[in-house]
C-alpha positions in Angstrom: -79.8 -63.9 -45.5 -78.0 -63.6 -42.5 -76.5 -67.7 -40.8 -77.8 -67.4 -37.0 -74.5 -67.6 -35.0 -75.5 -69.9 -31.8 -71.3 -69.6 -31.3 -70.8 -67.6 -27.6 -68.8 -64.3 -27.6 -65.9 -66.2 -25.4 -65.8 -69.2 -28.1 -66.1 -67.6 -31.3 -63.0 -64.5 -29.5 -61.1 -67.4 -27.7 -61.6 -70.6 -30.0 -63.1 -70.3 -33.0 -64.1 -73.5 -35.4 -63.5 -71.6 -38.3 -61.2 -68.5 -39.1 -61.6 -66.4 -42.2 -58.6 -64.4 -43.2 -59.9 -61.1 -45.3 -56.8 -60.1 -47.0 -54.6 -63.0 -46.5 -51.1 -63.1 -49.0 -49.7 -65.9 -50.7 -46.6 -64.0 -49.9 -44.7 -65.6 -46.8 -42.8 -62.5 -46.4 -45.7 -60.1 -45.9 -47.0 -59.6 -42.8 -50.6 -60.9 -43.6 -49.5 -63.7 -44.6 -48.3 -64.3 -41.3 -51.8 -66.1 -39.6 -51.9 -68.7 -42.0 -48.0 -69.2 -41.3 -48.9 -69.3 -37.7 -52.1 -71.6 -37.5 -49.8 -74.5 -39.4 -47.4 -74.2 -37.5 -49.1 -74.5 -34.1 -50.9 -77.2 -35.7 -54.8 -75.4 -35.6 -57.5 -78.0 -35.6 -60.2 -75.6 -37.5 -61.2 -74.6 -41.0 -59.0 -71.8 -42.4 -60.5 -69.9 -45.4 -57.9 -67.1 -46.8 -60.0 -64.3 -48.6 -57.9 -62.6 -51.4 -59.8 -61.5 -54.8 -56.5 -62.2 -56.9 -56.2 -65.6 -55.8 -58.0 -69.2 -55.5 -55.2 -70.6 -53.5 -53.0 -69.4 -50.9 -49.9 -71.7 -49.3 -51.9 -74.9 -50.1 -55.2 -73.5 -49.2 -58.3 -72.9 -51.3 -58.5 -68.7 -51.5 -61.8 -67.5 -51.5 -62.8 -63.9 -53.9 -65.7 -62.8 -50.2 -66.9 -63.6 -47.0 -70.5 -64.2 -49.2 -68.9 -67.6 -51.3 -67.7 -69.4 -48.7 -68.9 -73.3 -48.2 -69.7 -72.5 -44.7 -69.9 -70.6 -42.0 -67.2 -68.8 -39.9 -67.0 -68.2 -36.4 -64.3 -65.2 -36.3 -63.1 -63.0 -39.4 -59.5 -61.2 -39.4 -59.5 -58.2 -41.6 -55.9 -56.8 -42.9 -57.1 -54.6 -45.8 -57.0 -50.8 -45.4 -59.1 -49.3 -42.8 -61.6 -47.8 -45.6 -62.5 -50.9 -46.6 -63.2 -52.5 -43.4 -66.9 -51.7 -43.6 -67.5 -53.6 -46.7 -66.3 -56.5 -45.4 -68.5 -56.4 -42.1 -71.6 -56.0 -44.1 -70.7 -59.5 -45.2 -70.2 -60.8 -41.6 -74.2 -61.8 -40.3 -74.4 -63.8 -43.8 -71.0 -65.5 -42.7 -71.7 -66.3 -39.7 -69.5 -64.5 -38.1 -69.7 -63.3 -34.0 -66.5 -61.4 -34.2 -64.5 -59.0 -36.7 -61.3 -58.4 -35.7 -59.9 -55.5 -37.3 -56.0 -55.4 -37.8 -56.1 -52.4 -40.2 -55.2 -49.4 -38.5 -56.4 -45.2 -39.3 -59.0 -45.1 -37.2 -59.5 -43.4 -33.5 -55.7 -43.6 -33.4 -55.5 -41.4 -36.4 -57.6 -38.4 -35.2 -61.0 -36.8 -35.5 -61.7 -38.5 -38.9 -60.2 -42.0 -37.9 -62.4 -41.6 -34.5 -65.6 -40.7 -37.4 -64.4 -43.7 -39.2 -64.7 -46.2 -36.2 -68.0 -45.1 -34.7 -69.8 -45.1 -37.9 -67.9 -49.1 -37.9 -69.3 -50.0 -34.6 -72.5 -48.5 -35.2 -73.1 -50.8 -37.7 -71.6 -54.0 -36.2 -73.9 -53.2 -33.5 -76.9 -52.9 -36.1 -75.8 -56.3 -37.5 -75.3 -57.9 -34.4 -71.7 -58.5 -34.7 -68.8 -58.1 -32.1 -65.6 -55.8 -33.1 -62.3 -56.8 -31.6 -59.8 -53.5 -32.2 -59.5 -51.7 -34.8 -55.8 -51.4 -34.7 -55.3 -55.0 -32.9 -52.9 -57.1 -33.3 -55.3 -60.2 -33.3 -55.7 -63.1 -30.7 -53.7 -66.7 -30.1 -55.4 -69.5 -28.1 -51.9 -71.8 -28.2 -53.6 -74.6 -26.9 -56.2 -75.0 -29.9 -53.0 -73.5 -32.5 -55.8 -71.1 -33.5 -53.0 -67.6 -33.8 -55.3 -65.2 -35.6 -52.3 -62.9 -34.7 -49.9 -60.9 -37.3 -47.5 -60.8 -34.3 -43.7 -62.1 -35.1 -43.7 -63.9 -31.4 -45.7 -66.8 -32.8 -42.9 -67.3 -35.1 -41.2 -68.6 -31.6 -40.9 -72.3 -31.4 -40.6 -72.1 -27.5 -44.3 -71.1 -27.0 -45.9 -73.9 -25.0 -49.6 -74.2 -24.2 -50.4 -73.3 -20.3 -52.7 -71.7 -17.9 -51.6 -68.0 -18.4 -54.1 -65.7 -20.3 -53.1 -62.0 -21.3 -54.8 -59.1 -22.7 -53.2 -55.9 -23.9 -54.1 -52.8 -25.4 -50.7 -52.6 -27.0 -49.9 -55.6 -29.7 -46.2 -54.8 -29.6 -45.8 -55.1 -26.0 -48.3 -58.6 -26.3 -45.3 -59.8 -28.1 -42.9 -58.8 -26.2 -44.2 -60.1 -22.6 -45.0 -63.6 -24.6 -41.8 -63.7 -25.7 -40.0 -63.0 -22.4 -42.1 -65.0 -20.5 -41.5 -67.8 -22.8 -38.0 -67.7 -22.2 -38.0 -68.5 -18.8 -40.7 -71.1 -19.3 -43.8 -69.9 -18.6 -46.7 -71.1 -20.8 -49.8 -69.3 -22.3 -53.5 -70.2 -23.0 -54.7 -66.9 -24.8 -53.8 -63.4 -25.2 -55.7 -60.7 -27.0 -54.8 -57.7 -28.4 -57.8 -55.3 -28.2 -56.4 -52.3 -30.0 -58.5 -49.0 -29.9 -61.0 -51.2 -27.9 -64.0 -49.4 -29.6 -66.2 -52.5 -29.1 -65.4 -55.3 -27.4 -63.7 -54.3 -24.2 -60.8 -55.7 -21.6 -63.2 -56.6 -19.4 -65.3 -58.6 -21.7 -62.1 -60.4 -22.9 -61.8 -60.8 -18.8 -65.4 -61.8 -18.4 -64.6 -64.4 -21.4 -61.2 -66.0 -19.9 -63.0 -66.6 -16.5 -65.0 -69.1 -18.4 -61.9 -70.5 -20.3 -61.0 -73.8 -18.7 -57.2 -73.5 -19.8 -57.1 -69.8 -17.9 -55.9 -69.9 -14.0 -54.1 -66.4 -13.9 -55.0 -63.1 -16.3 -52.4 -60.5 -16.8 -53.2 -57.2 -18.3 -51.2 -54.7 -20.1 -53.2 -51.4 -20.0 -52.9 -48.1 -21.1 -56.3 -46.6 -19.9 -59.4 -47.8 -18.7 -62.0 -48.2 -20.9 -66.2 -49.3 -19.6 -65.2 -49.6 -15.7 -68.5 -51.2 -14.4 -67.6 -53.8 -17.6 -64.4 -54.3 -15.9 -65.9 -54.6 -12.6 -68.1 -57.3 -12.9 -65.7 -59.4 -14.7 -63.0 -58.7 -12.2 -65.6 -59.7 -9.6 -65.9 -63.4 -11.6 -62.6 -64.0 -11.6 -61.7 -62.8 -7.8 -65.3 -65.4 -7.4 -63.4 -68.5 -9.9 -60.3 -68.1 -7.7 -58.4 -66.6 -11.3 -56.0 -64.0 -10.2 -55.8 -60.6 -12.4 -52.1 -59.1 -12.5 -52.1 -55.5 -14.0 -49.0 -53.5 -15.7 -50.6 -49.6 -16.4 -49.1 -47.0 -18.0 -49.7 -43.7 -16.9 -47.8 -43.2 -13.2 -45.8 -40.3 -15.0 -47.5 -36.9 -16.5 -45.6 -37.9 -20.2 -46.5 -41.7 -19.7 -49.6 -40.8 -19.0 -50.1 -38.1 -22.4 -48.1 -41.0 -24.5 -50.5 -43.5 -23.5 -53.6 -41.0 -24.6 -51.8 -40.6 -28.4 -51.1 -44.5 -29.1 -54.7 -45.0 -29.0 -56.9 -42.3 -28.4 -57.5 -42.7 -24.9 -59.0 -40.6 -22.5 -57.1 -39.3 -19.6 -57.5 -40.4 -16.4 -56.5 -40.2 -12.4 -53.7 -42.5 -12.1 -54.0 -42.7 -7.9 -58.3 -43.5 -9.0 -57.6 -46.2 -11.4 -55.4 -47.6 -8.9 -57.8 -47.3 -5.8 -60.3 -49.1 -9.0 -57.4 -51.9 -9.3 -57.2 -52.2 -5.2 -61.2 -52.4 -4.6 -61.7 -55.8 -7.1 -58.6 -57.2 -6.0 -56.1 -56.5 -8.9 -52.3 -57.2 -8.6 -50.6 -53.9 -10.0 -47.2 -54.2 -10.9 -45.0 -51.6 -11.2 -42.1 -53.3 -13.2 -42.9 -54.7 -16.3 -41.1 -58.2 -15.3 -43.4 -58.9 -12.5 -46.2 -59.4 -14.4 -45.2 -62.9 -15.3 -42.9 -63.7 -12.7 -45.5 -63.0 -9.9 -47.7 -65.4 -11.4 -46.6 -68.2 -9.3 -47.3 -66.4 -6.3 -50.7 -65.1 -7.3 -51.7 -68.7 -8.7 -50.4 -70.6 -5.6 -51.2 -68.0 -2.9 -53.8 -65.4 -3.6 -54.8 -62.6 -1.5 -52.1 -63.1 0.8 -52.5 -61.6 4.7 -49.9 -59.7 6.8 -50.4 -60.1 10.6 -48.8 -57.1 11.1 -48.7 -53.6 9.6 -46.2 -53.5 7.5 -45.6 -57.3 5.8 -42.7 -58.9 7.5 -40.5 -61.2 5.3 -37.6 -63.8 6.6 -34.9 -63.5 4.3 -32.2 -66.2 4.0 -29.2 -65.5 2.0 -26.3 -67.3 0.5 -24.8 -63.8 -0.4 -24.7 -60.5 1.9 -24.7 -58.1 -1.1 -27.2 -59.6 -3.0 -29.5 -59.6 0.3 -28.7 -55.9 0.6 -30.5 -55.3 -2.6 -33.4 -56.9 -1.6 -33.8 -56.2 1.8 -33.0 -52.1 0.5 -36.4 -52.4 -2.0 -38.3 -54.3 0.4 -38.3 -51.4 2.3 -39.1 -48.9 0.3 -42.1 -51.2 -0.5 -43.4 -50.8 2.9 -42.2 -54.1 3.8 -39.9 -55.4 6.7 -37.0 -57.7 7.0 -38.2 -59.7 10.2 -35.1 -60.9 12.4 -35.4 -64.2 14.2 -36.7 -63.4 18.0 -34.4 -65.0 20.1 -36.9 -68.0 20.9 -37.0 -69.0 17.4 -32.6 -69.1 17.4 -32.8 -71.1 20.0 -35.2 -73.4 18.9 -32.9 -73.8 15.7 -30.0 -74.0 17.6 -31.7 -77.3 19.4 -32.2 -78.8 15.7 -28.2 -78.0 15.2 -28.0 -74.6 13.0 -26.9 -71.6 14.5 -28.0 -68.3 13.4 -28.3 -64.4 14.2 -31.0 -62.4 15.3 -30.5 -60.2 12.9 -32.5 -59.0 9.6 -30.8 -61.3 7.5 -30.2 -65.1 7.7 -26.6 -65.3 6.7 -26.2 -69.5 5.5 -23.2 -68.8 3.1 -20.8 -70.9 5.3 -23.0 -72.2 8.3 -25.4 -74.9 6.7 -25.8 -78.0 4.6 -28.7 -78.4 2.2 -30.7 -80.5 4.6 -30.2 -77.8 7.6 -31.0 -75.4 4.6 -34.2 -77.3 3.7 -34.9 -77.9 7.5 -34.5 -73.7 8.3 -37.0 -72.9 5.4 -39.8 -75.6 6.7 -39.6 -74.1 10.2 -40.1 -70.4 8.9 -43.2 -71.3 6.9 -44.8 -72.6 10.1 -43.0 -69.4 12.0 -45.8 -66.9 13.3 -43.1 -63.9 13.2 -43.0 -64.1 9.7 -45.7 -63.1 7.1 -43.5 -64.2 4.0 -40.2 -66.7 3.1 -37.8 -65.2 0.7 -34.4 -67.0 -0.3 -31.4 -65.2 -1.8 -29.3 -67.4 -3.5 -25.8 -66.2 -4.4 -23.3 -68.0 -6.9 -24.5 -72.0 -5.8 -27.5 -71.1 -7.8 -25.6 -71.2 -10.8 -23.2 -73.9 -9.8 -24.3 -75.5 -7.4 -28.4 -75.9 -7.2 -27.9 -78.8 -4.5 -27.3 -76.1 -1.9 -29.8 -73.8 -2.1 -32.1 -74.0 -5.0 -33.0 -78.0 -4.3 -34.2 -77.3 -1.0 -36.7 -74.7 -2.2 -38.4 -77.4 -4.7 -38.1 -80.5 -1.8 -39.5 -78.3 1.2 -42.8 -79.1 2.7 -45.0 -75.8 1.9 -48.3 -74.6 3.4 -50.6 -72.9 1.1 -50.6 -69.9 3.4 -47.3 -68.4 3.5 -45.9 -66.9 0.8 -42.4 -68.6 -0.2 -40.2 -66.8 -3.2 -36.2 -66.8 -4.4 -34.1 -64.1 -5.9 -30.9 -65.2 -7.6 -28.6 -63.2 -7.5 -26.8 -64.5 -10.2 -27.7 -65.0 -14.2 -28.9 -68.9 -13.4 -31.6 -69.7 -16.3 -31.0 -73.6 -15.0 -32.2 -73.1 -11.7 -34.8 -70.5 -12.6 -36.6 -73.2 -14.9 -36.4 -75.9 -12.0 -37.6 -73.2 -9.6 -40.6 -72.1 -12.7 -41.3 -76.3 -13.3 -42.1 -76.5 -9.8 -44.6 -73.4 -9.3 -42.4 -71.3 -7.3 -41.7 -67.7 -8.0 -38.3 -67.1 -8.8 -36.7 -63.6 -9.6 -34.1 -62.2 -11.5 -33.6 -58.8 -10.0 -34.7 -57.2 -6.3 -36.8 -54.5 -7.8 -39.3 -57.2 -9.6 -38.8 -59.4 -6.6 -39.7 -56.6 -4.2 -42.8 -54.9 -6.4 -44.2 -59.0 -6.5 -44.1 -59.3 -2.4 -45.4 -55.6 -2.2 -48.4 -56.3 -4.2 -49.1 -59.6 -3.2 -49.3 -58.2 0.8 -51.3 -54.8 0.0 -54.2 -54.3 2.3 -57.5 -55.3 1.0 -60.0 -52.9 1.3 -62.9 -53.3 3.4 -65.8 -54.2 1.9 -68.3 -51.3 0.1 -71.4 -50.5 2.6 -74.5 -51.3 0.9 -75.7 -48.4 -1.2 -78.5 -46.0 0.4 -79.6 -43.1 -1.5 -79.1 -40.2 0.1 -82.0 -37.4 -0.9 -80.8 -34.0 -2.1 -82.2 -31.1 0.6 -84.8 -29.2 -0.5 -84.8 -25.5 -2.5 -81.1 -26.1 -4.0 -80.5 -26.2 -7.9 -79.9 -29.4 -9.2 -77.2 -28.0 -12.0 -73.9 -26.6 -12.2 -72.2 -24.8 -9.2 -73.7 -24.4 -6.0 -72.4 -22.0 -3.3 -70.5 -22.3 -0.5 -74.0 -21.7 1.4 -75.6 -23.8 -0.4 -73.1 -26.6 -0.8 -72.7 -26.7 3.1 -76.6 -27.7 3.3 -75.6 -30.9 1.2 -72.6 -31.7 3.6 -74.7 -31.3 6.6 -77.7 -32.9 5.2 -74.8 -36.3 4.8 -73.6 -36.0 8.3 -70.7 -33.6 7.8 -69.9 -31.2 10.7 -70.0 -27.7 9.1 -68.8 -24.4 10.7 -72.3 -22.1 11.9 -72.8 -19.1 9.9 -75.7 -16.8 8.1 -76.3 -15.6 4.6 -76.7 -12.1 4.6 -77.7 -9.3 2.5 -74.6 -7.1 1.8 -76.7 -3.9 3.3 -77.5 -5.9 6.9 -74.8 -7.9 8.4 -76.5 -8.5 11.4 -75.4 -12.2 12.0 -75.9 -12.8 16.0 -72.3 -15.7 15.9 -69.8 -14.1 18.5 -67.0 -12.2 17.1 -64.5 -13.0 16.1 -65.8 -14.0 12.6 -64.8 -14.9 9.1 -66.6 -12.9 6.2 -66.9 -14.0 2.7 -68.3 -12.7 -0.4 -71.1 -15.8 -1.9 -71.7 -15.9 -5.2 -71.4 -18.8 -8.0 -68.9 -16.6 -10.4 -66.5 -16.5 -7.4 -65.8 -20.0 -6.5 -61.9 -19.4 -5.8 -62.9 -16.2 -3.1 -59.5 -16.3 -1.8 -58.0 -15.2 -5.5 -60.8 -12.4 -5.3 -60.0 -11.4 -2.6 -63.1 -12.1 -1.3 -62.5 -13.3 1.7 -61.6 -11.9 5.7 -60.7 -13.8 8.8 -60.1 -12.5 12.7 -62.7 -9.5 12.2 -63.4 -8.5 15.7 -66.4 -6.4 16.0 -68.9 -4.8 13.7 -67.1 -2.2 12.0 -63.8 -4.2 11.1 -67.0 -6.5 9.8 -68.1 -3.2 7.5 -65.1 -2.3 6.3 -64.2 -5.6 5.1 -67.0 -6.6 3.9 -66.9 -2.9 1.6 -63.2 -4.0 0.6 -64.0 -7.5 -0.7 -66.9 -6.0 -2.8 -64.5 -3.4 -4.7 -62.5 -6.4 -5.0 -64.7 -8.8 -6.7 -65.8 -6.0 -9.1 -62.2 -5.9 -10.2 -61.4 -9.2 -10.3 -64.7 -10.3 -11.7 -67.0 -7.3 -12.3 -69.7 -9.6 -14.1 -70.7 -11.6 -10.8 -73.5 -12.2 -9.3 -73.8 -11.9 -5.7 -75.9 -13.5 -3.2 -74.8 -11.9 0.2 -72.4 -11.8 2.2 -71.6 -15.4 4.2 -70.5 -14.8 7.8 -69.2 -18.0 9.7 -67.5 -18.6 13.1 -63.9 -18.2 13.1 -62.8 -22.2 14.5 -60.1 -23.5 16.1 -57.8 -26.8 14.7 -55.3 -28.9 15.3 -54.8 -29.8 11.7 -56.1 -28.8 8.4 -57.0 -31.6 6.0 -59.1 -31.2 2.4 -61.6 -34.0 1.6 -62.2 -34.5 -2.0 -64.9 -36.1 -4.2 -64.5 -36.6 -7.8 -66.6 -38.2 -10.4 -63.3 -39.6 -12.1 -63.9 -40.2 -16.3 -62.5 -43.2 -16.1 -63.6 -45.7 -12.8 -66.4 -43.5 -11.1 -67.1 -41.9 -8.3 -63.8 -41.5 -5.8 -63.2 -39.8 -2.0 -59.6 -38.0 -1.0 -58.6 -37.5 2.0 -54.9 -34.9 1.6 -53.1 -32.9 3.7 -54.3 -29.4 3.6 -52.0 -26.2 4.0 -50.6 -24.3 0.8 -47.6 -26.6 0.5 -50.1 -29.4 0.1 -49.7 -29.4 -3.7 -45.8 -29.2 -3.8 -45.7 -32.6 -1.9 -48.9 -34.3 -2.5 -49.6 -36.8 0.7 -53.3 -38.0 0.0 -55.6 -41.7 0.4 -57.9 -42.2 -2.8 -60.9 -44.5 -2.8 -63.9 -45.4 -4.7 -66.7 -43.9 -3.3 -68.6 -44.6 -0.9 -66.9 -46.3 1.7 -67.6 -46.9 5.4 -66.2 -46.1 8.2 -63.5 -48.7 8.6 -61.8 -47.9 5.0 -62.0 -44.5 6.3 -59.7 -45.0 8.9 -57.3 -46.5 7.0 -57.6 -43.3 4.9 -56.6 -41.8 7.5 -53.6 -44.2 8.2 -52.5 -43.4 4.8 -51.7 -39.5 4.9 -49.1 -39.1 6.5 -49.7 -35.7 8.0 -52.7 -36.9 10.4 -49.5 -38.4 12.5 -49.6 -34.9 13.7 -52.7 -35.6 15.2 -52.3 -39.6 16.1 -49.4 -38.8 19.1 -46.9 -38.1 17.3 -44.3 -36.8 19.7 -46.9 -36.3 22.2 -48.5 -33.3 20.3 -51.9 -33.8 21.0 -54.4 -36.1 19.8 -57.3 -35.0 17.2 -60.7 -36.3 17.1 -60.1 -39.2 14.3 -62.7 -41.3 14.6 -65.2 -37.7 14.0 -62.9 -37.6 11.0 -63.4 -41.3 10.0 -67.4 -40.6 10.2 -66.6 -37.8 8.3 -64.8 -39.2 5.2 -67.6 -42.0 5.0 -70.5 -39.0 5.3 -68.8 -37.1 2.7 -68.3 -40.2 0.1 -72.0 -40.9 0.4 -72.3 -38.3 -2.4 -72.1 -41.1 -4.7 -75.5 -42.0 -3.6 -77.1 -38.9 -4.0 -80.9 -39.2 -5.4 -81.3 -37.9 -8.4 -78.7 -35.5 -8.8 -75.1 -36.4 -10.3 -72.5 -34.6 -8.5 -69.8 -34.3 -10.3 -67.0 -32.1 -7.9 -67.2 -31.6 -4.4 -64.6 -30.3 -1.6 -64.3 -29.2 1.9 -61.2 -27.6 1.8 -60.1 -26.9 4.8 -61.5 -29.3 7.0 -60.8 -29.0 9.9 -59.9 -31.6 12.5 -60.1 -30.3 16.9 -59.9 -32.7 19.4 -63.4 -33.1 20.3 -64.8 -33.8 16.4 -64.3 -32.0 12.9 -65.4 -29.5 11.0 -65.9 -27.9 7.8 -65.0 -24.3 6.9 -64.7 -23.9 3.5 -66.4 -25.9 0.5 -67.3 -26.1 -2.8 -69.8 -28.4 -5.2 -70.5 -28.6 -8.4 -73.4 -30.9 -10.6 -73.3 -32.3 -14.2 
């Protein structure tokens, strides 16, 4: 008979009152002995029940042969036995009252098709039994406030792990331990850490959701290889944002090789990393590029939340006691889109009146010019100034040998909560780093992580997504498979995207009524890439040229795709343009509907230039996308060139993104390529659309 558990998922996962360790060893040298040792070391106050059929006692604790004979219910079961035996343990969990089963065992999805099948059977049975699974291939979880270290991770051998307000969720168990140890060496304290392993059942999103309700957690860190169950994660991130709990993420997969390695590790599915980036931004996640930034940014995130710049490029006032150190940071700030701002004349004059002479240079050099009191006064004046968005102190050897000069003023200065302040310590100065950390001041060991943190903190926040509104599907069009260009253009027109005038004609009657010159294309679902098949002709001047072009195109198609079903000939008006762009829509496998604006032309793939968002977007967000695509500078007044109608472009982007809201049809992919930008509007001159 099952023991009905009243324990919530969050409590069973993060703060269980009683734990069973299946496969616990009495040999303290083995990994399987670690959870019991760790919980003793970190003074776990709950009850621990080792399960080992060959022992009656393990490290002074009574051992039991199975879950079935436990003297009391448990909230959490940790399994450390071969993978093929895990299912039998799962069957015993309901009777033992267990809400969560963490599977350390491997040999599941990460091991190939047979392992995936084993994992699917395990999860299906767990759902029937009402038990939640963490893992498989999970190195475990830990709560440093309760001492509940349900993990084999060697990081918990450390004596310097302290309870704090940071919690971490990781898809890599080993990296979770590495990050814990790195952060602990800097004095960062943790609340909870959870390794989700293969994420077969309990997802990152569900763990984040539980951490939002955890009173010990203030900042949530994510180490990710992929995204699973994006809607669940999105809902959890919304709750975290509402609760004022920043979420910081480091995700693998920025390069093709990194993405491949991430997939091979846990059987993860590949996705578009740029789409993942868009997902993070849409949901307020601070995605860092440097691993060390993941924890070094915590004081900034905790104190300043979502910082906002008052200029297109965030302006940083840089104070330094080391010219070379400042140069390294300024260089990195520039590469991340931030500006080292020079103090304006009025501020220089203001500080002179307070007894400190500075210059109008991008770096305020105080190497020889100030006392600690003047340093503190300058900091406070910069934090009140309206010409900079953040203040960065770059400290040289004084951080190591004379902290009174430049480090203590950072601690002592009055610091408003609406302007970020941070420090980069050029030398190795652990005492000063610890002092700043103790007082909640973000301090960085490298210029790269410093610039990374500030750039992420000031990343532009997307405009709110407009309320969903269903878009009717045009009558008579297919609801599955690939559409022809003519059919796709009807959809685009229904959305409100301007489309070039065209006529679909039978191959033997080419009367079209459009003014010459025209474009002619073979219309066929079986020939989606018409240029490759020789099925497009432009600049056709008259009826004779049209007939000759059509005959040649039909011959080309018969060679390229002999079995192609041809609907007819699409004759289209020739359109002029100032710029050609690509407008794309994709149902990304990880994050869902996305919209992409990119540079057009044959060189676009060689030099990617695009902006991407979750779909749908509003006009304001579409304007931001236009600003991000470098090629659009050609129609935004660059060097006196003619201006294009960027407002019409923004409305077309927003309209096209509503493919995410079409009722009764799931559009898998659509593209307008090219989309012409003109002085008086935009027009789609080619397109495709595919329905799942």
